[in-house]
N, C-alpha and C positions, 0 to 999 in steps of 0.2 A: 776539643782535641787536646788542649793544654791539660785538662783534668785527667784524661786517659793516660797521657804521657807521664804525668806526675804519679798517678796511681801505679803504673807499670814500674817506674823507677823505685818507688817505695817498696813494692812487693819484691822486686829483685833484691833490694838491699836487705829486707827482713828475711828472705829465704836463704841467703848465703852469707850472713854476717860472720866473720871469722871470730875465733875465740878471744883474740886480743881486745875485742870490743866488749867483753863481758863485764869489765869494770864499770862501764857506763851504766848508770841507773836509768830505769824507765821513767820518763817524765810524762805523766798523763795529761799535763796541761799544754804540751807542745802541739802545734798544728799537725805534724807528722803522726804523733801518737793518736790524736783524735781521728785522723783518717784511718790509721792502722787498726784501731779498736772498734771501728764501725762493724756492727754485726756480730760481735762476740757475745755469747750468752753469759748470763750471770752464773758464777760458780755456785754449785750446791753443796759440795763437800769433796771428798776424795773421788767418789764416783759421780759422774755428771752424765746421766743417761737421758738425753733429750729426745730419744726416739723410742723409749719405753720397750727395749728389747730384753731387759733383765727384770726378773721378778723382784719384789721387795726383799725376799729372803736372800737372793743372790747378791743384790746390791749391799745388803747388810754384811754378808760374808766377806765381800771384797773390801768394804769400808773397814772392817775389823782388821784384816791383814795389813792394810796400808796404815791404819792408825797405830797399830802395835809397832810396825816398822819405824814410823816417824818417832814414836815415843822412845824407842830403843836407840836409834841412830841419829836422830835429828835430820834425816834425809827424807824428802817428800816425793811421793809418787801420786799422780792423779790419772784418772781415766776420763776421757770425753768421748761421747758417742753422739755424733752430729749427722745431719742430713747432708748438707753441702758446705762449701767453704767460701762462699761469696763474701766479700769482693776479691778474695785471693784466687789465683789461677791454679795453685798447686797445694797439696796437703802439707808439704814440708814447711812452706812459708806460713801457712795458717797455724800449724802446730806450734811453731816457734813464737808467733805473735800471740797466740792464745796463752801459752805458758808464761810469757812475759807479762801479759795483761793480768793474768791471775796471780802473778808473783810466785809461781811454783818454785819452791826451794829457796826463795829469797831470804827467809828468816832462819835458815838452817845451814847445813853443810852442802847440800846440793838438791837438785830437782830433776825429775824425769816425768814426761807426759806420754801417755799412750792415747792417740787420737784415731778414732775409727770414723770414716765418712761412708755412710751407707750409700749415698748417691754416687760416689766415685768408686765404690767397691775397693777401697784402699785403707790401709792402716799404717800409721807412722809412729815410731818411737823417737821422741825428741828429748835430748839431754842438755843439761846446763854444762857450762865449761868444766866446772869442778867434777861433775858426774862423769864426763867423758874420759876422765883419767882412769876410772874403774870399768866403765862400760863404753867402749868406743863405737864408732859407726858400724864397723864390721860385726861386732857382737850384737848391736841393736838390730841390724838387718837380719842377722841369723835368727834372732828371736821372732822377728816378723815372719820370715820365710818358713821356719821349721816348727813354730809353736802356734802363732796367731792365725796365719792364713789357712793352714789345714783345718783347724777347729772352726773358723768362721765359714769356710766353704761348706762345712757340714751343719751350719747354723747352730753350732755349740759355742755360743758367745761366752757364757759364764766359764765353761771349762777352759777355753782359750785364754781368757783374761787371768784366771786363777793360775794356770800353768805358767804363763808369762811372768806374773808377779813373783811366783816362787823361784823361777829361774833368775830373775833380776835381783831379788833379795839375796839369793845364794852368791851371785857374782859381786854384789855391791856391799852386802852387809858384813 
């Protein structure tokens, strides 16, 4: 029971940490960090398709867009396509924890992650604090609602990701 309560509190904290906590660095040796990173997959690159829904050519195309953007701006965008988000209860907390675990944007100006959970039928755009100055929660949700969800509903994953990337780059770049 203690473990469940601890896990719940940790997930609640990770899912709604305010931006003032952004200055805190992720400490992978802390007990909370070890619990939080349990189950996160190893990062492959800019595109992390663990469900194999994209072709090799589609993955390469998206990788090129994100690589060029990072080289030009030092801002980082990653995509993660996962089945579930265990041990998290929600996609928002998982996306934030995964972004932190992978260090998205840590070495540059900012970071943004697009996380799709096939099991949950949900997608989340997660931004770092510095990124949220250019792309706020409302704009992130608008990209989800107007670009990603309609494409994903039609099983056009590559088209959705590409359109979202181009919109994000136009707003952020």
